[in-house]
C-alpha positions as CSV (number, residue, x, y, z in Angstrom):
1,X,-0.7,0.8,37.0
2,X,-2.3,-1.5,34.5
3,X,-3.3,0.1,31.6
4,X,-5.8,-1.3,28.9
5,X,-5.1,-1.1,25.5
6,X,-8.4,-1.1,23.0
7,X,-8.3,-2.1,19.3
8,X,-8.1,1.7,17.5
9,X,-9.9,2.4,14.6
10,X,-7.3,1.2,11.6
11,X,-7.6,4.3,9.7
12,X,-10.5,3.2,7.4
13,X,-13.8,3.3,9.4
14,X,-14.1,-0.3,9.4
15,X,-15.7,-2.1,12.7
16,X,-13.5,-5.1,13.3
17,X,-10.0,-6.9,12.6
18,X,-8.7,-10.4,13.0
19,X,-5.2,-11.0,14.6
20,X,-2.9,-12.5,12.3
21,X,-0.2,-12.9,14.9
22,X,1.1,-11.7,18.1
23,X,4.5,-10.7,18.2
24,X,4.7,-10.9,21.9
25,X,3.6,-12.7,24.6
26,X,2.4,-12.0,28.2
27,X,5.3,-11.4,30.4
28,X,7.3,-9.7,28.0
29,X,8.5,-6.2,28.3
30,X,8.0,-4.0,25.2
31,X,9.0,-0.1,24.1
32,X,6.9,2.6,23.0
33,X,5.8,1.8,19.5
34,X,7.5,-1.9,19.3
35,X,5.2,-3.8,16.9
36,X,3.2,-5.9,19.2
37,X,1.0,-7.7,16.6
38,X,-0.2,-7.9,13.0
39,X,-3.9,-7.4,12.6
40,X,-5.9,-7.6,9.3
41,X,-8.8,-5.7,8.3
42,X,-10.9,-6.1,5.3
43,X,-8.2,-4.3,3.2
44,X,-4.8,-5.0,4.4
45,X,-2.7,-6.6,7.2
46,X,-1.5,-3.8,9.4
47,X,1.4,-3.9,12.0
48,X,0.1,-2.5,15.5
49,X,2.6,-0.8,17.6
50,X,2.6,-0.9,21.1
51,X,1.2,2.2,22.6
52,X,2.9,2.1,26.2
53,X,6.2,1.0,27.4
54,X,5.9,-1.6,29.8
55,X,5.0,-5.2,30.9
56,X,2.5,-7.1,28.9
57,X,0.2,-8.7,31.5
58,X,-2.7,-10.3,29.4
59,X,-3.3,-10.6,25.9
60,X,-7.3,-10.4,25.4
61,X,-7.6,-12.3,22.2
62,X,-5.7,-15.2,20.4
63,X,-4.2,-15.3,16.8
64,X,-7.1,-15.9,14.4
65,X,-9.9,-14.2,16.6
66,X,-11.9,-11.4,15.2
67,X,-12.1,-8.4,17.2
68,X,-14.3,-5.3,17.4
69,X,-12.8,-2.0,17.3
70,X,-13.0,-0.6,20.8
71,X,-12.6,-3.9,22.8
72,X,-9.8,-4.5,25.1
73,X,-6.9,-6.0,22.9
74,X,-3.8,-6.1,25.5
75,X,-3.1,-5.1,29.3
76,X,0.2,-3.3,30.2
77,X,1.7,-2.8,33.5
78,X,3.5,0.5,33.4
79,X,5.0,0.2,36.8
80,X,4.5,2.4,39.7
81,X,1.6,4.8,39.1
82,X,2.3,5.8,35.5
83,X,4.9,6.0,33.0
84,X,7.6,8.7,33.1
85,X,5.8,12.2,32.3
86,X,2.5,10.8,33.1
87,X,0.2,12.2,35.8
88,X,-1.0,9.6,38.4
89,X,-4.3,8.0,37.3
90,X,-7.8,9.9,38.6
91,X,-10.6,8.3,40.0
92,X,-12.6,9.4,36.8
93,X,-10.3,7.3,35.0
94,X,-11.4,4.4,36.8
95,X,-15.0,5.0,36.6
96,X,-17.8,3.2,34.9
97,X,-17.9,5.7,32.1
98,X,-18.4,3.9,28.7
99,X,-15.3,2.8,27.1
100,X,-13.9,4.5,24.2
101,X,-11.6,3.3,21.5
102,X,-8.0,4.2,21.2
103,X,-7.4,6.9,18.8
104,X,-6.7,6.1,14.8
105,X,-4.0,3.8,13.9
106,X,-2.1,6.0,11.9
107,X,0.4,7.6,14.0
108,X,-1.6,7.3,17.2
109,X,0.6,6.1,19.8
110,X,-0.1,6.7,23.4
111,X,-3.5,9.0,24.2
112,X,-1.6,12.1,25.7
113,X,-1.8,12.2,28.7
114,X,0.9,14.8,29.6
115,X,3.5,17.6,28.0
116,X,5.6,14.7,27.0
117,X,4.9,13.2,23.4
118,X,6.5,11.6,20.1
119,X,7.3,14.2,17.7
120,X,8.9,13.5,14.4
121,X,12.3,14.9,13.6
122,X,12.1,17.8,10.9
123,X,13.4,16.7,7.5
124,X,16.7,18.7,8.2
125,X,17.5,16.3,11.0
126,X,16.3,13.6,8.9
127,X,19.2,13.9,6.5
128,X,21.9,13.9,9.2
129,X,24.0,10.8,9.5
130,X,23.2,8.2,11.6
131,X,25.3,7.7,14.8
132,X,26.3,4.3,16.9
133,X,23.7,5.3,19.4
134,X,20.8,5.2,17.4
135,X,20.7,1.8,17.6
136,X,20.0,2.1,21.1
137,X,17.5,5.4,20.6
138,X,15.5,2.9,18.5
139,X,14.2,1.1,21.2
140,X,14.0,3.4,23.6
141,X,10.6,5.1,24.4
142,X,10.0,8.6,22.5
143,X,9.8,10.5,26.0
144,X,13.4,9.1,26.7
145,X,15.1,10.1,23.3
146,X,17.2,13.1,23.7
147,X,20.3,14.0,21.6
148,X,22.6,17.1,22.3
149,X,20.4,19.5,20.8
150,X,17.4,18.3,22.7
151,X,15.6,17.7,19.6
152,X,13.5,13.8,19.9
153,X,14.1,11.4,17.2
154,X,11.7,8.8,15.6
155,X,12.2,5.5,14.5
156,X,13.7,4.8,11.2
157,X,11.2,5.3,8.3
158,X,10.9,3.0,5.4
159,X,8.7,0.7,3.6
160,X,7.5,-2.9,4.8
161,X,9.6,-4.4,1.7
162,X,12.9,-2.2,2.6
163,X,12.5,-3.6,6.3
164,X,12.2,-7.1,5.2
165,X,15.4,-6.8,3.0
166,X,17.2,-5.2,5.9
167,X,16.5,-7.8,7.8
168,X,17.4,-10.8,5.7
169,X,20.7,-8.8,5.1
170,X,21.1,-8.5,8.9
171,X,21.3,-4.6,8.7
172,X,20.0,-2.2,11.5
173,X,17.8,0.6,10.0
174,X,18.9,2.7,12.9
175,X,22.3,2.5,11.4
176,X,21.1,3.6,7.6
177,X,21.2,7.2,6.3
178,X,18.4,8.2,4.3
179,X,19.7,10.1,1.5
180,X,16.7,11.3,-0.1
181,X,15.1,14.6,0.7
182,X,11.9,12.7,2.3
183,X,13.9,11.1,4.9
184,X,12.7,7.7,4.2
185,X,15.1,5.0,3.9
186,X,15.1,3.1,0.6
187,X,16.4,-0.4,-0.7
188,X,19.2,1.6,-2.4
189,X,20.1,2.9,1.0
190,X,20.5,-0.4,2.8
191,X,22.4,-1.9,-0.1
192,X,25.0,0.7,0.2
193,X,25.3,0.4,3.7
194,X,25.5,-3.2,3.6
195,X,28.2,-3.0,1.1
196,X,30.2,-0.4,3.3
197,X,30.1,-2.7,6.3
198,X,30.2,-6.1,4.3
199,X,26.7,-7.4,5.5
200,X,25.6,-10.7,4.5
201,X,22.1,-12.2,4.3
202,X,21.1,-13.9,7.6
203,X,20.1,-16.9,5.9
204,X,20.7,-18.1,2.7
205,X,17.2,-19.6,2.5
206,X,14.3,-17.7,0.7
207,X,12.1,-15.4,2.8
208,X,9.1,-17.7,4.1
209,X,5.7,-16.5,2.6
210,X,3.4,-14.5,4.9
211,X,1.6,-16.4,7.1
212,X,-1.9,-15.6,5.7
213,X,-1.3,-17.2,2.2
214,X,-1.3,-20.8,3.0
215,X,-4.9,-20.9,4.3
216,X,-6.0,-19.8,0.4
217,X,-4.0,-23.0,-0.6
218,X,-5.4,-25.4,2.2
219,X,-4.8,-29.1,0.6
220,X,-8.0,-31.2,0.8
221,X,-8.1,-33.8,3.9
222,X,-8.0,-37.2,2.5
223,X,-11.5,-38.6,1.5
224,X,-13.1,-34.8,1.9
225,X,-14.9,-33.7,-1.0
226,X,-15.2,-30.1,-0.1
227,X,-13.2,-27.5,1.8
228,X,-14.9,-24.5,3.5
229,X,-12.9,-21.4,4.2
230,X,-14.7,-18.4,6.1
231,X,-15.5,-15.4,4.1
232,X,-13.5,-12.7,5.6
233,X,-10.5,-10.3,5.3
234,X,-9.6,-8.7,1.8
235,X,-12.0,-11.9,0.1
236,X,-15.2,-10.6,1.7
237,X,-14.2,-6.8,1.2
238,X,-13.5,-7.3,-2.7
239,X,-16.6,-9.5,-3.0
240,X,-18.7,-6.7,-1.7
241,X,-17.1,-3.9,-3.5
242,X,-17.5,-5.6,-7.0
243,X,-21.2,-6.8,-6.2
244,X,-22.0,-3.0,-5.3
245,X,-20.2,-1.7,-8.3
246,X,-21.8,-4.1,-10.7
247,X,-25.2,-3.4,-9.5
248,X,-24.9,0.4,-8.9
249,X,-22.9,1.7,-11.9
250,X,-24.1,0.7,-15.6
251,X,-20.7,-0.8,-17.3
252,X,-19.8,-0.2,-20.4
253,X,-16.5,-2.1,-21.7
254,X,-14.9,-1.0,-25.1
255,X,-12.0,-2.9,-26.7
256,X,-9.0,-1.7,-28.7
257,X,-5.9,-3.6,-30.3
258,X,-3.0,-1.3,-30.7
259,X,0.3,-1.8,-32.2
260,X,2.7,-1.0,-29.5
261,X,6.2,-1.6,-30.7
262,X,7.5,1.6,-30.6
263,X,6.8,1.6,-26.8
264,X,8.5,-1.6,-26.4
265,X,11.5,-0.4,-28.2
266,X,11.5,2.5,-26.1
267,X,11.5,0.6,-23.0
268,X,14.4,-1.6,-24.4
269,X,16.4,1.7,-24.9
270,X,15.8,3.0,-21.5
271,X,16.7,-0.5,-19.7
272,X,19.8,-0.5,-21.5
273,X,20.2,2.9,-20.1
274,X,22.7,2.3,-17.3
275,X,21.2,5.6,-15.1
276,X,17.6,4.0,-15.6
277,X,18.4,0.3,-15.3
278,X,17.2,0.4,-11.5
279,X,14.1,1.8,-12.2
280,X,12.6,-1.1,-14.1
281,X,10.3,1.0,-16.5
282,X,7.6,-0.9,-18.4
283,X,4.6,-0.9,-20.3
284,X,2.5,-0.3,-17.0
285,X,4.2,2.5,-16.4
286,X,4.0,4.3,-19.9
287,X,0.3,3.1,-20.0
288,X,0.0,5.0,-16.6
289,X,1.4,7.8,-18.2
290,X,-0.8,8.1,-20.9
291,X,-4.0,7.6,-18.7
292,X,-3.0,10.6,-17.0
293,X,-2.6,12.6,-19.8
294,X,-5.9,11.7,-21.5
295,X,-7.3,12.0,-18.2
296,X,-6.7,15.6,-18.1
297,X,-8.3,15.9,-22.0
298,X,-11.2,13.8,-20.6
299,X,-12.2,14.6,-17.2
300,X,-15.4,12.9,-17.5
301,X,-13.4,9.5,-16.9
302,X,-12.0,11.4,-13.9
303,X,-15.2,11.9,-11.9
304,X,-17.4,10.4,-9.1
305,X,-21.5,10.2,-9.1
306,X,-22.4,11.5,-5.7
307,X,-26.0,10.2,-5.4
308,X,-26.6,11.2,-1.7
309,X,-26.0,14.9,-2.9
310,X,-27.3,14.6,-6.2
311,X,-24.0,15.6,-8.0
312,X,-21.4,14.6,-10.2
313,X,-17.8,15.5,-8.8
314,X,-15.2,15.9,-11.0
315,X,-11.3,15.1,-9.6
316,X,-8.8,17.7,-10.7
317,X,-6.1,15.4,-9.8
318,X,-5.6,11.8,-10.5
319,X,-4.9,9.3,-7.7
320,X,-4.4,6.2,-9.9
321,X,-5.2,2.8,-8.6
322,X,-2.9,-0.2,-9.4
323,X,-4.7,-3.5,-9.2
324,X,-2.4,-6.0,-7.6
325,X,-2.9,-9.8,-7.2
326,X,-1.8,-11.0,-3.7
327,X,-1.9,-14.2,-1.9
328,X,-5.0,-12.6,0.2
329,X,-6.8,-11.6,-2.9
330,X,-7.0,-8.6,-5.3
331,X,-6.0,-5.2,-3.6
332,X,-5.8,-1.7,-5.6
333,X,-3.9,0.5,-3.8
334,X,-3.4,4.0,-5.5
335,X,-0.5,6.6,-6.5
336,X,-1.6,9.9,-5.0
337,X,-1.2,13.1,-7.5
338,X,0.1,10.7,-10.6
339,X,-0.7,13.7,-12.8
340,X,2.3,15.1,-11.6
341,X,4.8,12.3,-11.7
342,X,7.5,11.8,-14.7
343,X,7.6,8.4,-16.3
344,X,10.4,7.3,-14.0
345,X,8.4,8.1,-10.9
346,X,5.7,6.7,-12.2
347,X,7.7,3.2,-12.5
348,X,9.1,3.7,-9.1
349,X,5.9,4.2,-7.5
350,X,4.0,1.1,-9.0
351,X,7.1,-1.0,-8.2
352,X,6.8,-0.1,-4.7
353,X,2.9,-0.4,-4.6
354,X,3.3,-3.9,-5.7
355,X,5.9,-4.8,-3.4
356,X,4.2,-3.6,-0.6
357,X,0.6,-5.4,-1.8
358,X,2.5,-8.6,-2.0
359,X,4.0,-8.3,1.5
360,X,0.3,-7.7,2.9
361,X,1.4,-4.5,4.2
362,X,-0.3,-1.8,2.1
363,X,-1.5,0.9,4.5
364,X,-5.4,1.0,4.5
365,X,-5.1,4.8,3.3
366,X,-3.3,3.9,0.4
367,X,-6.6,2.0,-0.9
368,X,-8.9,5.0,-0.4
369,X,-9.8,7.9,-2.7
370,X,-8.9,6.4,-5.8
371,X,-10.2,8.3,-8.9
372,X,-9.1,6.0,-12.0
373,X,-7.5,2.4,-12.3
374,X,-5.5,0.1,-14.2
375,X,-5.3,-3.5,-14.3
376,X,-2.7,-5.5,-16.2
377,X,-4.1,-9.0,-17.1
378,X,-1.5,-9.4,-19.4
379,X,0.8,-10.7,-17.0
380,X,-1.2,-13.7,-16.9
381,X,-1.1,-14.5,-20.5
382,X,-4.8,-13.0,-20.9
383,X,-5.5,-11.0,-24.0
384,X,-8.3,-8.9,-22.7
385,X,-10.9,-8.9,-20.3
386,X,-14.1,-6.8,-19.0
387,X,-13.1,-5.1,-15.8
388,X,-15.3,-4.1,-13.1
389,X,-14.8,-0.9,-11.7
390,X,-13.7,0.3,-8.4
391,X,-16.8,1.9,-6.4
392,X,-16.5,5.3,-6.8
393,X,-14.5,5.6,-9.9
394,X,-15.7,6.1,-13.4
395,X,-13.2,4.3,-15.6
396,X,-10.9,1.1,-15.3
397,X,-8.4,0.2,-17.8
398,X,-7.1,-3.3,-18.5
399,X,-3.7,-3.9,-20.3
400,X,-3.7,-7.7,-22.2
401,X,-0.6,-9.5,-23.1
402,X,1.8,-8.1,-25.3
403,X,1.8,-10.4,-28.7
404,X,4.7,-10.6,-31.4
405,X,2.1,-11.4,-34.3
406,X,1.8,-10.1,-38.0
407,X,0.3,-6.8,-38.4
408,X,-0.3,-4.2,-41.1
409,X,2.7,-1.5,-40.7
410,X,3.4,0.9,-43.5
411,X,1.3,-0.9,-46.2
412,X,3.1,-4.3,-45.4
413,X,2.8,-7.3,-43.2
414,X,5.3,-7.2,-40.2
415,X,6.1,-9.0,-37.1
416,X,4.8,-6.2,-34.4
417,X,4.2,-5.9,-30.8
418,X,0.4,-5.9,-30.4
419,X,-1.7,-5.2,-27.3
420,X,-5.5,-5.2,-26.5
421,X,-7.0,-2.4,-24.5
422,X,-10.1,-3.0,-22.7
423,X,-11.8,0.2,-21.0
424,X,-14.9,-0.2,-18.6
425,X,-16.5,3.1,-17.5
426,X,-19.5,4.0,-15.9
427,X,-22.2,5.0,-18.4
428,X,-24.1,7.9,-16.0
429,X,-20.7,9.7,-16.3
430,X,-19.5,9.0,-19.6
431,X,-20.9,8.5,-22.8
432,X,-20.0,6.2,-25.7
433,X,-18.1,9.1,-27.7
434,X,-16.1,10.4,-24.9
435,X,-15.3,6.9,-23.7
436,X,-14.0,6.1,-27.1
437,X,-11.9,9.0,-27.6
438,X,-10.1,8.8,-24.0
439,X,-9.4,5.1,-25.2
440,X,-7.9,6.1,-28.6
441,X,-5.7,9.0,-27.0
442,X,-4.3,6.5,-24.6
443,X,-3.5,3.8,-27.7
444,X,-2.1,6.7,-29.6
445,X,0.7,7.4,-27.0
446,X,1.5,3.6,-26.5
447,X,1.4,3.7,-30.7
448,X,4.1,6.4,-30.4
449,X,5.2,7.4,-27.1
450,X,6.6,10.6,-28.9
451,X,3.0,12.1,-28.8
452,X,3.4,12.4,-25.2
453,X,5.3,15.7,-25.8
454,X,2.4,17.1,-27.5
455,X,-0.2,16.3,-24.9
456,X,-0.7,18.4,-21.6
């Protein structure tokens, strides 16, 4: 039976996506949930898993093509009348009824047509040691995966950077045990397994850059005075969002230069702690903690202007956006419920977001629903700037470069670590007084990290 698969809504309501690369070819046999293509939306590059197990009969688009949601993307020969456990196709299926788009990408799988359907293992099961049979089970269709206790298993869960790291070491993630309560395989889990079995990198050469990056650095042909690049993908989305923000929300930016020597000394002491070295706590993490504490005391900065409803929406949680520069452009994924995280957890989350963003694999859902953002222009050697608000957010804080320079300290001049903060806010929601007080509270925590113990 031939089954057409249509490009699904990739979880963000965008109307189209570009085929970055096909990972399969016509005639290939694929398994359920095997990655068949990488597609780029206006927000991220997304791995597209196969919704069926079968043989590919036709690819309806080529790499580089822009495909509308709902258009036929790929055709499968499922063999026989249907896949195991699937009832035969009915005449209604083959009628002239208008085609519908596939389900939302996030966990879509195949549209259920029978009682057999993929299931996630329970957290209790997730913590069990993997067996040698897992390598075979990973590649098998979910409907066929059964263990002694008759509970179906899922593919190993991990982040894109961890999958890349495992691939470089030649480690099969199906054999790696997730030690955390979440059941997600971490870099540390892969390292522990690799050390135990003596795995070595597949190649000593550095991993190649993602295929999408070179188009941003195309060398001009000899004799050509201009180069034209289509406006699409992340660059197009970023431009539209920034223009919409700049001409919708009245921006105000305030600046404050602060002595953060106590923070840099704290960070140095944490890095010297063997138990904390792997967490890579930096100024960004301390600033994120300071922002979360200050937002609790100044909720105007954690609000949204709902023009359609004629309301101001105040958030009682912080989805903290972290601006990340990538080869494809600027993306701002956010840390969910950042207000509940410790300094160590914030540092880990920032690192994971940055690694995933640079790999081009940030899930679209991670770039939606932010309530406040931080951007670190200091990593480029810049002292300050006037950041533009993320649409729908009331504030964004820019961190400048940390400079070692003469500064007044206890009545004398001394060399201190100094940094400039720049806060942009929506003047419809935030008055100058509120914005200034928020900025001062963030600066106070960076000036004296111990103040964080007094805030709630």
